C-alpha angles and dihedrals in degrees: 000000000000117000123169104219090193091078103043119108138176118254131191113222135168111277091240088071085080108081111174110222092011107050110004092191111187106238151158120233114235126205084246092081095202093063139055136189118240135163134255136179129212141148123216109311094344123122121287111243123195117229111248126224090252092052091047092052092046092054092045090054099042106027115053111206095009092143092061088048090055089054089049088052088056091053090054094045093102120135127209114295092016132116129199084282126026100215135020140179119215117216112257088222099054145350094274124107122270092188143331129216130213111207095147121175091245091073097234099091089137091066090067093072083075092066093094098162092065095037093053089055093046090047105035092169092054135270145225126221137214137180112189091170133017089248094053135062131176132200113192128191112247088219094053114134120262089251092051092047093050088048095053092043090056092047090050092049092051094049092048092053091051097039124137091206104018118209114167139325091211136102116235135198111252089240089067089068103032113111118232090215129065097254093112094051113113117254091197105042092182090059091046090052090049096055092046091052092049090059092045090051092055088062096053 
């Protein structure tokens, strides 16, 4: 069985995607019980293909730590003229971030709310997450002002109503999407620091 690990990525999907006996989707259970993490592969604009149970088992038996590598692939999945995030809002009260948005060209922006190592550094006072569409993820500062929070809630609501692949109109605690294992830990810490610093520089 030939599987190119370079093009495998984590993907958040509704938990009802998993249908025992019908679609035994390999998955990881999140604290947000309505969602699970599964795995997909794609190259460029090619079709997104879900990892099968047999492929998952093969990788587990032959590629130690492959899940962490898939998260590292996600970090590096940045197209020309993109940063770690695609949009951001600076707080009106300071130069810190109010929220950031992932609407990356790859179409799996929502997966990036799983990158807790980077998000905890960008939002040292804590953060909330949202994913109105599979293609879009939000990370919002817990200490955002009431005005900023209302603004982003309305933005999320509008995006959910117009979503191509709707996920949820809700805000979630970051702990709901933080993995208990080390899969989301950076393999290349220097690269992780680089993409964090690029976002921070945008706010200066």
